[in-house]
C-alpha positions as CSV (number, residue, x, y, z in Angstrom):
1,M,111.8,84.1,131.0
2,A,109.6,80.9,130.0
3,V,111.0,79.0,133.1
4,G,109.7,81.7,135.1
5,W,106.1,81.4,133.8
6,V,106.2,78.0,134.1
7,T,107.5,78.3,138.0
8,A,104.7,80.9,138.5
9,L,102.0,78.4,137.2
10,K,103.4,75.8,139.4
11,L,103.0,78.2,142.4
12,V,99.3,78.8,142.0
13,P,97.0,76.5,144.0
14,W,95.2,75.1,141.0
15,G,93.3,72.8,143.3
16,D,91.4,75.9,144.7
17,V,91.2,77.8,141.5
18,L,89.4,74.8,139.9
19,E,87.4,74.0,142.8
20,A,86.1,77.5,142.7
21,T,85.8,77.9,138.9
22,P,82.3,76.4,138.6
23,Q,80.8,78.5,141.2
24,I,82.3,81.7,139.7
25,L,81.1,80.5,136.0
26,Q,77.6,79.8,137.6
27,A,77.5,83.2,139.4
28,A,78.8,85.2,136.3
29,K,76.3,83.3,134.0
30,K,73.3,84.1,136.5
31,L,74.6,87.8,137.2
32,L,74.6,88.2,133.2
33,G,71.2,86.4,132.9
34,S,69.4,88.5,135.3
35,T,70.9,91.8,134.2
36,R,69.7,91.0,130.6
37,Q,66.3,89.8,132.0
38,G,65.9,92.9,134.1
39,T,66.6,95.2,130.8
40,A,64.0,93.2,128.8
41,D,61.6,93.7,131.6
42,A,62.3,97.3,131.7
43,A,62.0,97.7,127.9
44,A,58.9,95.9,128.1
45,G,57.4,97.9,130.8
46,T,58.4,101.2,128.9
47,L,56.3,99.9,125.8
48,A,53.2,99.0,128.0
49,G,53.5,102.1,129.7
50,A,53.7,104.2,126.4
51,G,49.9,103.8,125.6
52,D,47.7,105.8,127.9
53,A,45.0,103.0,127.7
54,A,47.5,100.3,128.7
55,T,49.0,102.1,131.6
56,P,48.7,99.8,134.8
57,P,47.2,101.4,138.2
58,V,49.8,103.2,140.3
59,A,49.7,100.5,142.9
60,L,50.7,97.8,140.3
61,Q,53.5,99.8,139.2
62,L,54.7,100.5,142.6
63,Q,54.8,96.8,143.3
64,Q,56.9,96.2,139.9
65,L,59.3,98.8,140.9
66,R,59.5,97.2,144.5
67,E,60.2,93.9,142.7
68,R,62.8,95.3,140.4
69,V,64.6,97.0,143.2
70,A,64.6,93.7,144.9
71,R,66.1,91.9,141.9
72,L,68.5,94.6,141.5
73,E,69.7,94.4,145.3
74,Q,70.1,90.8,144.9
75,E,72.3,91.0,141.9
76,Q,74.4,93.6,143.4
77,Q,74.9,91.0,146.4
78,E,75.9,88.4,143.8
79,S,78.1,90.8,142.0
80,A,80.0,91.6,145.3
81,V,80.4,87.9,146.0
82,L,81.8,87.2,142.6
83,I,84.1,90.2,142.9
84,Q,85.4,88.9,146.2
85,S,86.0,85.7,144.9
86,L,87.9,87.0,142.2
87,A,89.7,89.5,144.4
88,E,90.7,86.3,146.6
89,Q,92.0,84.7,143.3
90,N,93.9,87.7,142.1
91,A,95.6,87.9,145.7
92,Q,96.9,84.4,145.3
93,A,98.3,85.1,141.8
94,V,100.0,88.3,143.4
95,Q,101.5,86.4,146.4
96,A,102.6,83.6,143.8
97,V,104.4,86.3,141.6
98,E,105.8,87.7,144.8
99,V,107.5,84.6,145.9
100,L,108.9,84.1,142.2
101,R,110.2,87.5,142.1
102,L,112.1,86.6,145.3
103,R,113.5,83.4,144.1
104,N,114.5,85.0,140.7
105,Q,116.5,87.5,142.9
106,R,118.2,84.6,145.0
107,L,118.8,82.9,141.8
108,T,120.4,85.9,140.0
109,A,122.7,86.4,142.9
110,A,123.6,82.7,143.1
111,I,124.5,82.8,139.4
112,A,126.4,85.9,139.8
113,L,128.6,84.2,142.6
114,L,129.1,81.1,140.6
115,G,130.2,83.2,137.5
116,A,132.6,84.8,139.7
117,V,134.0,81.9,141.3
118,C,134.2,80.4,138.0
119,A,136.1,83.2,136.7
120,G,138.3,83.3,139.6
121,L,139.3,79.5,139.0
122,I,140.0,80.2,135.4
123,V,142.4,82.8,136.2
124,W,144.0,80.8,139.0
125,A,144.2,77.8,136.4
126,L,146.2,79.9,133.8
127,R,148.3,81.4,136.2
128,Q,149.4,77.8,137.4
């Protein structure tokens, strides 16, 4: 079974995976950072809006909401790109596993055939 994993790992296009890894990692970090920042900004806005004296004008609140929506849309697009990249890598891994499965079936059939031939040769040699 360990041989199958080794073969599977050899079939993965590691050059492509390693080439895309920094971009995926950077996108994930950026997404995580912007999500945390958006949550902190929302918490700060909630605290600022708690007191009646510190309540910003409606126009300022509207502008802040528009900016937040724009940030959320950008984060959503970045998430979609990241998910697409991960999906492509997943598809490559699935394709490699499928190739391994077919090779495993062929190898099993070849071993069974070789075993039958060996058993036939042993029987033939004992009769001689």
